[in-house]
TIDO-909677 format. One line per 5 residues: number of its first residue (from 0); for each residue x, y, z of N, C-alpha, C, O. Coordinates in Angstrom, 3 decimals. Layout:
<recs>
NUM = X/Y/Z/X/Y/Z/X/Y/Z/X/Y/Z ~ ...
</recs>
This chain:
<recs>
0 = 17.419/25.518/61.297/18.069/25.048/60.271/19.657/25.536/60.160/20.297/26.397/60.762 ~ 20.116/24.251/58.741/21.386/24.206/58.812/22.209/25.476/58.030/21.730/26.044/57.048 ~ 22.984/25.682/58.380/23.674/26.795/57.592/24.672/26.026/56.673/25.600/25.329/57.087 ~ 24.338/26.260/55.313/25.251/25.612/54.191/26.538/26.836/53.476/26.265/27.939/53.002 ~ 27.757/26.291/53.582/28.542/27.146/53.027/29.075/26.634/51.824/29.453/25.469/51.706
5 = 29.115/27.551/50.860/29.766/27.264/49.501/31.118/27.871/49.329/31.512/28.915/49.850 ~ 31.942/26.879/48.330/33.341/27.270/48.145/33.424/28.572/47.751/34.347/29.300/48.116 ~ 32.021/29.137/46.622/32.154/29.936/45.894/31.143/31.078/46.069/30.339/30.691/46.916 ~ 30.837/32.252/45.669/29.955/32.820/46.033/28.734/32.923/44.698/28.837/32.609/43.512 ~ 27.568/33.506/45.487/26.719/33.324/44.310/26.400/34.552/44.042/26.083/35.385/44.892
10 = 26.482/34.785/42.544/26.326/36.196/41.877/24.995/36.627/41.850/24.063/35.849/41.646 ~ 24.805/38.266/42.115/23.636/38.323/42.186/22.538/38.616/41.207/22.913/38.810/40.051 ~ 21.242/38.684/41.454/20.521/38.663/40.084/20.709/39.547/39.047/20.433/39.167/37.910 ~ 21.162/40.748/39.249/21.219/41.768/38.431/22.511/41.330/37.143/22.408/41.388/35.918 ~ 23.608/40.924/37.941/24.634/39.932/37.014/24.528/38.942/36.249/25.203/38.506/35.316
15 = 23.106/38.480/37.021/22.732/37.008/36.015/21.933/37.531/34.824/21.865/36.830/33.815 ~ 21.394/38.580/34.868/20.574/39.116/33.643/21.650/39.547/32.786/21.823/39.167/31.628 ~ 22.353/40.358/33.420/23.145/40.746/32.078/24.116/39.966/31.588/24.628/40.313/30.524 ~ 24.581/38.744/32.252/25.318/37.775/31.418/24.273/37.010/30.385/24.532/36.602/29.253 ~ 23.125/36.940/31.041/22.057/36.085/29.945/22.086/36.890/28.592/22.491/36.445/27.517
20 = 21.566/38.202/28.837/21.404/39.050/27.598/22.726/38.960/26.799/22.704/38.843/25.574 ~ 23.913/39.016/27.529/25.246/38.697/26.889/25.457/37.582/25.995/26.132/37.522/24.967 ~ 24.684/36.623/26.636/24.732/35.149/25.944/24.055/35.223/24.711/24.564/34.974/23.618 ~ 22.787/35.605/24.937/21.861/35.884/23.763/22.252/36.505/22.810/21.658/36.075/21.821 ~ 22.962/37.326/22.537/22.987/38.293/21.759/22.341/38.882/20.642/21.270/39.488/20.604
25 = 23.283/38.570/19.583/22.047/39.247/18.408/21.526/38.279/17.918/21.189/38.536/16.762 ~ 21.217/36.992/18.300/20.335/35.999/17.709/19.087/36.318/18.665/18.066/35.852/18.159 ~ 18.822/37.019/19.990/17.310/37.471/20.148/16.846/38.368/19.599/15.669/38.660/19.810 ~ 17.675/39.136/18.665/17.361/40.864/18.260/16.326/39.846/16.908/15.116/39.923/16.692 ~ 17.281/39.039/16.272/16.775/38.470/15.034/15.684/37.911/15.442/14.777/38.031/14.619
30 = 15.353/37.243/16.560/13.997/36.139/16.568/13.266/37.256/17.151/12.140/36.801/17.350 ~ 13.290/38.381/17.505/12.049/39.350/17.877/11.794/40.459/16.986/11.371/41.580/17.270 ~ 12.230/39.802/15.466/11.875/40.756/14.343/10.146/40.671/14.070/9.290/39.836/14.361 ~ 10.126/42.258/13.212/8.932/42.423/13.044/8.527/41.745/11.780/9.154/42.015/10.756 ~ 7.085/40.496/11.731/6.774/39.762/10.105/5.521/40.750/9.877/4.705/41.170/10.696
35 = 5.638/40.980/8.506/4.630/41.503/8.160/3.946/40.604/6.936/4.646/39.805/6.314 ~ 2.706/40.760/6.666/1.936/39.763/6.024/1.103/40.910/5.099/0.199/41.631/5.522 ~ 1.599/40.892/3.844/1.439/41.173/2.266/0.446/40.445/1.678/0.570/39.222/1.744 ~ -0.715/40.987/1.000/-1.743/40.629/0.141/-0.555/40.217/-0.964/0.552/40.707/-1.187 ~ -1.469/38.812/-1.704/-0.298/38.506/-3.011/-1.213/39.185/-3.830/-2.402/39.433/-3.628
40 = -0.239/39.541/-5.113/-0.859/40.139/-6.286/-1.718/39.302/-7.149/-1.513/38.090/-7.076 ~ -2.734/39.758/-8.032/-3.353/38.687/-8.179/-4.173/37.719/-7.884/-4.666/37.003/-8.756 ~ -4.457/37.559/-6.387/-4.881/36.453/-5.756/-3.883/35.419/-5.536/-4.105/34.214/-5.418 ~ -2.941/35.920/-5.500/-1.579/34.833/-5.195/-1.639/34.396/-3.710/-2.423/34.842/-2.872 ~ -0.673/33.439/-3.512/-0.651/33.424/-1.975/-0.044/34.290/-1.470/0.885/34.739/-2.141
45 = -0.255/34.805/-0.300/0.057/36.298/0.615/1.701/35.779/1.020/2.003/34.658/1.430 ~ 2.434/36.683/0.830/3.555/37.071/0.950/4.224/37.579/2.262/3.781/38.650/2.677 ~ 5.201/36.999/2.973/5.537/37.712/4.176/6.902/38.289/4.182/7.802/37.704/3.578 ~ 7.095/39.260/4.743/8.500/40.079/4.673/8.838/40.756/6.229/8.036/41.019/7.125 ~ 10.029/40.898/6.205/10.247/41.663/7.427/10.778/42.909/7.163/11.144/43.416/8.223
50 = 10.930/43.450/6.444/11.365/44.580/5.918/10.418/45.906/6.428/9.763/46.147/5.414 ~ 10.059/46.756/7.324/9.509/47.654/7.854/8.967/48.430/6.750/7.766/48.460/6.480 ~ 10.326/49.370/5.800/10.041/50.262/4.441/9.112/49.794/3.794/8.069/50.398/3.542 ~ 9.473/48.323/3.350/8.648/47.656/2.217/7.020/47.386/2.596/6.087/47.519/1.804 ~ 6.940/47.046/3.762/5.402/46.843/4.602/4.833/48.182/4.854/3.618/48.259/5.034
55 = 5.513/49.174/4.885/4.634/50.377/5.036/4.065/50.660/3.453/2.938/50.928/3.038 ~ 5.612/50.440/2.643/4.474/51.106/1.021/3.727/50.217/0.593/2.891/50.575/-0.236 ~ 3.767/48.560/1.056/2.782/48.133/0.410/1.878/48.132/1.544/1.534/46.993/1.860 ~ 1.443/48.959/2.172/0.219/48.261/3.283/-0.094/46.936/3.816/-1.166/46.364/3.619 ~ 0.737/46.538/4.397/1.121/45.117/4.818/0.822/45.354/6.542/1.038/46.375/7.196
60 = 0.212/43.942/7.041/-0.236/43.804/8.394/0.868/43.197/9.313/1.213/42.029/9.128 ~ 1.392/43.895/10.224/2.046/43.187/11.174/1.415/41.821/11.547/0.199/41.778/11.737 ~ 2.209/40.646/11.669/1.790/39.528/12.319/2.265/39.449/13.776/3.479/39.483/13.978 ~ 1.497/39.356/14.713/1.640/39.270/16.041/0.955/38.078/16.592/-0.174/37.700/16.281 ~ 1.875/37.448/17.566/1.441/36.471/18.431/1.962/35.077/17.837/2.273/35.244/16.658
65 = 2.104/34.126/18.144/2.804/33.084/17.589/3.923/33.034/16.704/4.329/34.039/16.121 ~ 4.388/32.016/16.592/5.641/31.927/15.674/5.194/31.911/14.045/4.211/31.252/13.705 ~ 5.896/32.595/13.166/5.464/32.299/11.901/6.787/31.530/11.040/7.945/31.928/11.163 ~ 6.435/30.493/10.251/7.502/29.522/9.763/6.837/29.900/8.126/5.624/29.842/7.923 ~ 7.558/30.178/7.338/7.665/30.006/5.596/8.400/29.384/5.041/9.625/29.401/5.163
70 = 7.745/28.729/4.332/8.706/27.638/3.503/8.644/27.998/1.845/7.481/27.849/1.468 ~ 9.290/28.307/1.044/9.470/29.154/-0.104/9.117/27.455/-1.095/9.898/26.504/-1.095 ~ 7.885/27.493/-1.776/7.806/26.115/-2.567/8.084/26.718/-3.961/8.027/27.942/-4.085 ~ 8.411/25.857/-5.119/8.610/26.203/-6.067/7.640/25.970/-7.288/7.150/24.859/-7.491 ~ 7.367/27.113/-8.136/6.009/27.440/-8.750/6.137/26.218/-9.825/7.185/25.928/-10.402
75 = 4.952/25.589/-9.984/4.352/24.665/-11.254/4.488/25.286/-12.176/4.206/26.484/-12.145 ~ 4.892/24.779/-13.134/4.799/25.711/-14.810/3.389/24.737/-15.092/3.029/23.633/-14.684 ~ 2.874/25.647/-15.908/1.394/25.368/-16.474/1.763/25.037/-17.861/2.153/25.935/-18.607 ~ 1.657/23.637/-18.324/2.128/23.165/-19.507/0.866/23.236/-19.998/-0.057/23.079/-19.199 ~ 0.543/23.511/-21.546/-0.549/23.777/-22.682/-1.069/22.401/-22.626/-0.280/21.460/-22.536
80 = -2.242/22.232/-22.668/-2.991/20.973/-22.709/-2.976/20.633/-23.958/-3.307/21.397/-24.865 ~ -2.471/19.097/-24.165/-2.113/18.395/-25.786/-3.548/17.573/-25.643/-4.151/17.094/-24.682 ~ -3.798/17.645/-27.055/-4.957/16.629/-27.274/-4.542/15.510/-28.103/-3.832/15.589/-29.105 ~ -5.070/14.413/-27.573/-4.200/13.333/-28.130/-5.036/12.761/-29.699/-6.260/12.668/-29.609 ~ -4.603/12.513/-30.629/-4.752/12.318/-31.754/-4.306/11.157/-32.670/-3.090/11.147/-32.860
85 = -4.776/10.495/-33.084/-4.432/8.834/-33.644/-4.587/9.394/-35.261/-5.535/10.000/-35.760 ~ -3.214/8.933/-35.926/-2.924/9.531/-37.233/-3.677/8.479/-37.683/-3.546/7.335/-37.246 ~ -4.736/8.913/-38.834/-5.528/8.043/-40.024/-4.589/7.089/-40.886/-3.488/7.522/-41.226 ~ -4.969/5.853/-41.239/-4.451/5.322/-42.223/-4.297/6.018/-43.453/-5.230/6.531/-44.070 ~ -3.300/6.026/-43.741/-2.991/6.537/-45.135/-2.876/8.174/-45.098/-3.142/8.892/-46.062
90 = -2.495/8.569/-44.002/-2.014/10.037/-43.356/-0.913/10.335/-44.312/0.088/9.647/-44.117 ~ -0.849/11.086/-45.183/0.701/11.579/-46.100/1.283/11.612/-45.287/2.095/10.699/-45.133 ~ 1.179/12.916/-44.096/2.746/13.254/-43.050/3.216/12.098/-42.532/4.395/11.747/-42.575 ~ 2.359/11.521/-42.062/2.685/10.124/-41.275/3.506/9.087/-42.330/4.652/8.693/-42.112 ~ 2.861/8.791/-43.281/3.858/7.757/-44.244/5.087/8.711/-44.886/6.095/8.052/-45.142
95 = 5.172/9.996/-45.159/6.452/10.765/-45.709/7.236/10.414/-44.714/8.362/10.524/-45.201 ~ 7.387/9.953/-43.295/8.363/10.276/-42.307/8.835/8.965/-42.227/8.107/7.994/-42.024 ~ 10.285/8.915/-42.415/10.881/7.593/-42.522/11.311/7.067/-40.925/11.563/5.932/-40.521 ~ 11.290/7.981/-40.425/11.888/7.677/-38.863/10.392/7.021/-38.392/10.459/5.885/-37.921 ~ 9.138/7.606/-38.476/7.681/7.373/-38.148/7.552/5.604/-38.693/7.181/4.591/-38.100
100 = 8.021/5.839/-39.997/7.837/4.288/-40.553/8.869/3.124/-40.166/8.616/1.961/-40.482 ~ 9.942/3.438/-39.531/10.881/2.826/-39.194/10.681/2.451/-37.640/11.309/1.499/-37.176 ~ 9.938/3.088/-36.964/9.323/2.955/-35.036/8.022/2.117/-35.626/7.647/1.091/-35.058 ~ 7.368/2.623/-36.793/6.073/1.510/-37.054/6.518/0.079/-36.973/6.065/-0.712/-36.145 ~ 7.342/-0.188/-37.789/8.051/-1.267/-38.176/8.388/-2.067/-36.984/7.801/-3.124/-36.752
105 = 9.248/-1.632/-36.274/9.899/-2.225/-35.274/8.934/-2.468/-34.307/9.158/-3.190/-33.335 ~ 7.668/-1.803/-34.552/6.390/-1.918/-33.375/5.822/-3.084/-33.699/5.513/-3.881/-32.813 ~ 5.562/-3.397/-35.287/4.893/-4.156/-35.712/5.763/-5.776/-35.265/5.193/-6.778/-34.833 ~ 7.326/-5.617/-35.541/7.971/-6.715/-35.094/7.889/-7.232/-33.904/7.934/-8.439/-33.670 ~ 7.742/-6.189/-32.937/7.942/-6.542/-31.198/6.747/-7.294/-30.830/6.814/-8.284/-30.101
110 = 5.385/-6.739/-31.434/3.866/-7.135/-31.144/3.414/-8.579/-31.904/2.552/-9.392/-31.572 ~ 4.408/-8.572/-33.142/4.309/-10.352/-33.509/4.904/-11.305/-32.739/4.443/-12.416/-32.478 ~ 6.308/-10.678/-32.257/6.704/-11.628/-31.440/5.937/-11.931/-30.350/5.602/-13.081/-30.064 ~ 5.678/-11.068/-29.801/4.796/-10.883/-28.550/3.465/-11.706/-28.676/3.068/-12.311/-27.680 ~ 2.735/-11.761/-29.884/1.421/-12.537/-30.106/1.754/-13.947/-30.375/1.014/-14.865/-30.023
115 = 3.123/-14.158/-31.143/3.986/-15.623/-31.027/3.686/-16.280/-29.802/3.033/-17.300/-29.582 ~ 4.266/-15.527/-29.078/4.873/-16.338/-27.583/3.229/-16.342/-26.760/2.905/-17.284/-26.038 ~ 2.535/-15.442/-26.950/1.260/-15.628/-26.159/0.257/-16.521/-26.956/-0.656/-17.045/-26.318 ~ 0.401/-16.843/-28.960/-0.284/-18.103/-28.927/0.227/-19.304/-28.170/-0.465/-20.074/-27.504 ~ 1.618/-19.365/-28.371/2.172/-21.035/-27.796/1.632/-21.070/-26.437/0.872/-21.991/-26.137
120 = 2.011/-19.958/-25.379/1.448/-19.980/-24.314/-0.207/-20.520/-24.150/-0.249/-21.539/-23.461 ~ -1.168/-20.193/-24.491/-2.572/-20.254/-24.831/-2.394/-21.570/-25.307/-2.998/-22.360/-24.582 ~ -1.708/-22.203/-26.391/-2.031/-23.381/-26.698/-1.470/-24.595/-25.696/-2.092/-25.617/-25.405 ~ -0.176/-24.233/-25.258/0.236/-24.812/-24.170/-0.757/-24.906/-23.013/-0.968/-26.041/-22.588 ~ -1.352/-23.960/-22.482/-2.075/-24.017/-21.310/-3.688/-24.974/-22.128/-4.094/-26.042/-21.671
125 = -4.082/-24.544/-22.861/-5.377/-25.635/-23.587/-5.090/-26.919/-23.702/-5.996/-27.744/-23.587 ~ -3.539/-27.383/-23.994/-3.255/-28.516/-23.868/-3.655/-29.416/-22.687/-4.342/-30.429/-22.552 ~ -2.678/-28.331/-21.611/-2.646/-28.990/-20.123/-4.236/-29.009/-19.454/-4.648/-29.953/-18.780 ~ -4.930/-27.957/-19.729/-6.519/-28.093/-19.402/-6.984/-29.210/-19.769/-7.326/-29.931/-18.831 ~ -7.175/-29.777/-21.170/-7.713/-31.024/-21.686/-9.105/-30.907/-21.316/-9.624/-31.631/-20.467
130 = -9.868/-29.762/-22.112/-11.218/-29.504/-21.890/-11.842/-29.536/-20.690/-13.018/-29.850/-20.509 ~ -11.113/-29.236/-19.931/-11.599/-29.460/-18.272/-11.300/-30.478/-17.342/-11.716/-30.499/-16.184 ~ -10.362/-31.562/-18.021/-10.366/-32.521/-17.128/-8.539/-32.613/-17.532/-8.084/-33.349/-18.408 ~ -7.984/-31.990/-16.946/-6.228/-32.135/-16.830/-5.667/-33.552/-16.135/-6.483/-34.164/-15.447 ~ -4.598/-33.992/-16.246/-4.432/-35.040/-15.596/-4.084/-34.631/-14.033/-3.872/-33.485/-13.638
135 = -4.076/-35.770/-13.278/-4.066/-35.620/-11.805/-2.329/-35.780/-11.495/-1.590/-36.688/-11.876 ~ -2.005/-34.632/-10.718/-0.632/-34.995/-10.564/-0.219/-34.966/-8.901/-0.792/-34.288/-8.048 ~ 0.737/-35.732/-8.719/1.084/-36.372/-7.371/-0.130/-36.181/-6.648/-1.239/-36.534/-7.049 ~ 0.153/-35.531/-5.418/-0.687/-35.678/-4.426/-2.545/-35.498/-5.031/-3.435/-36.132/-4.463 ~ -2.789/-34.718/-6.012/-3.927/-34.719/-6.263/-4.876/-35.965/-5.996/-5.997/-35.866/-5.499
140 = -4.401/-36.900/-6.311/-5.164/-38.113/-6.650/-5.741/-38.178/-4.536/-6.878/-38.431/-4.138 ~ -4.962/-37.977/-3.974/-5.576/-38.123/-2.699/-6.375/-36.906/-1.978/-7.228/-36.973/-1.093 ~ -5.797/-35.705/-2.677/-6.633/-34.524/-2.234/-7.017/-33.885/-3.431/-6.285/-33.348/-4.263 ~ -8.659/-34.037/-3.430/-9.184/-33.544/-4.575/-9.330/-32.458/-4.874/-9.302/-32.244/-6.086 ~ -9.595/-31.035/-3.760/-9.378/-29.679/-3.619/-8.472/-29.190/-4.315/-8.709/-28.239/-5.060
145 = -7.233/-29.749/-4.212/-5.833/-29.128/-4.762/-6.358/-29.495/-6.202/-6.248/-28.449/-6.841 ~ -6.742/-30.220/-6.812/-6.810/-30.769/-8.314/-7.997/-29.717/-8.706/-7.869/-29.150/-9.791 ~ -9.093/-29.426/-7.944/-10.151/-28.475/-8.580/-9.404/-26.986/-8.214/-9.780/-26.042/-8.908 ~ -8.440/-26.728/-7.241/-7.821/-25.357/-7.537/-6.712/-25.246/-8.704/-6.484/-24.251/-9.392 ~ -6.084/-26.494/-8.763/-5.356/-26.287/-10.478/-6.137/-26.000/-11.524/-5.958/-25.033/-12.264
150 = -6.989/-26.784/-11.624/-8.318/-26.705/-12.844/-8.815/-25.294/-12.930/-8.807/-24.729/-14.024 ~ -9.284/-24.633/-11.762/-9.455/-23.481/-11.762/-8.414/-22.408/-11.940/-8.760/-21.353/-12.472 ~ -7.109/-22.587/-11.524/-6.075/-21.772/-12.065/-5.801/-21.820/-13.621/-5.616/-20.827/-14.324 ~ -5.804/-22.769/-13.928/-5.570/-23.441/-15.324/-6.863/-22.491/-16.095/-6.631/-21.828/-17.105 ~ -7.847/-22.530/-15.630/-8.933/-21.922/-16.575/-8.730/-20.019/-16.384/-8.802/-19.325/-17.398
155 = -8.526/-19.482/-15.236/-8.226/-18.224/-15.111/-7.057/-17.946/-16.101/-7.267/-16.976/-16.830 ~ -5.851/-18.596/-16.288/-4.687/-18.448/-16.977/-5.179/-18.556/-18.340/-4.936/-17.585/-19.056 ~ -5.755/-19.432/-18.803/-6.326/-19.512/-20.432/-7.251/-18.540/-20.583/-7.276/-18.333/-21.796 ~ -8.154/-17.705/-19.965/-8.968/-16.480/-19.950/-7.779/-15.417/-20.172/-7.739/-14.859/-21.268 ~ -6.874/-15.121/-19.268/-6.155/-14.168/-19.187/-5.282/-14.161/-20.478/-5.011/-13.075/-20.989
160 = -4.812/-15.363/-21.048/-3.949/-15.597/-22.308/-4.573/-15.261/-23.457/-3.866/-14.819/-24.362 ~ -5.978/-15.392/-23.665/-6.880/-15.254/-24.570/-7.123/-13.693/-24.873/-7.198/-13.159/-25.980 ~ -7.255/-12.954/-23.293/-7.151/-11.500/-23.480/-6.090/-11.082/-23.928/-6.329/-10.215/-24.769 ~ -4.763/-11.297/-23.765/-3.387/-11.049/-24.348/-3.661/-11.368/-25.637/-3.936/-10.260/-26.097 ~ -3.738/-11.927/-26.278/-4.025/-12.116/-27.622/-4.724/-11.543/-28.338/-4.343/-11.163/-29.445
165 = -6.197/-11.297/-27.772/-6.798/-10.383/-28.385/-6.337/-8.953/-28.359/-6.460/-8.205/-29.328 ~ -5.845/-8.631/-27.306/-5.307/-7.199/-27.083/-4.067/-7.049/-28.420/-4.196/-6.291/-29.382 ~ -3.015/-7.870/-28.203/-1.964/-7.437/-28.778/-2.603/-7.713/-30.630/-1.985/-7.028/-31.444 ~ -3.511/-8.447/-31.113/-4.030/-8.340/-32.297/-4.702/-7.262/-32.378/-4.716/-6.789/-33.515 ~ -5.390/-6.567/-31.432/-5.839/-5.221/-31.870/-4.715/-4.043/-31.996/-4.907/-3.098/-32.762
170 = -3.570/-4.146/-31.230/-2.519/-3.191/-31.230/-1.843/-3.687/-32.542/-1.348/-2.653/-32.992 ~ -1.633/-4.407/-33.157/-1.314/-5.230/-34.510/-2.103/-4.189/-35.430/-1.346/-3.347/-35.913 ~ -3.394/-4.053/-35.773/-4.463/-3.874/-36.531/-4.650/-2.248/-36.273/-5.432/-1.646/-37.009 ~ -3.929/-1.521/-35.216/-3.932/-0.154/-35.156/-2.539/0.439/-36.067/-2.438/1.578/-36.524 ~ -1.829/-0.333/-36.148/-0.405/-0.026/-36.913/-0.982/0.402/-38.523/-2.100/0.120/-38.956
175 = 0.021/1.099/-39.208/-0.305/1.563/-40.277/0.244/0.004/-41.105/1.207/-0.594/-40.625 ~ -0.433/-0.514/-42.290/0.150/-1.704/-43.078/1.582/-1.178/-43.573/2.124/-0.184/-44.055 ~ 1.868/-2.614/-43.100/3.784/-2.795/-43.661/3.879/-2.813/-44.921/3.215/-3.645/-45.540 ~ 4.835/-1.783/-45.702/5.133/-1.772/-47.212/6.159/-2.864/-47.509/6.553/-3.044/-48.661
</recs>
């Protein structure tokens, strides 16, 4: 066996343990704290504490083995349940509020504007659809499947437009009568 010489001397095992304890310092003491699990009040989530006196006074149990990570959550406030009610036509309280009447008027104007746009779009689509036989465009003369796809898309668009118009008319009918 070859003898190996080092330019420095190796420390003894006892001096290594002393150095490692000094390096770990107070962090190792905090890591080795006792953790206690206390029952939550009134069925609430359990609480984890590290104060021995509090744990003894509250009859908490020590948690041993494994690491414990506790993340404090934010409590969710309980809001009272609201019941949705629709105001009846002619309700004197709703009619007497000028702000509400202004909002209803604005809503009516917006909905009527949307209804005019939807009606115009529907009329344009129906004109292009031409009772199921729209004019062929460009390559559709040679590619019949492309023509059929466009006819199908037009038919779907007309159905959606009719549904939009019906929905807007329903919403307008729900608004109080304009004064």
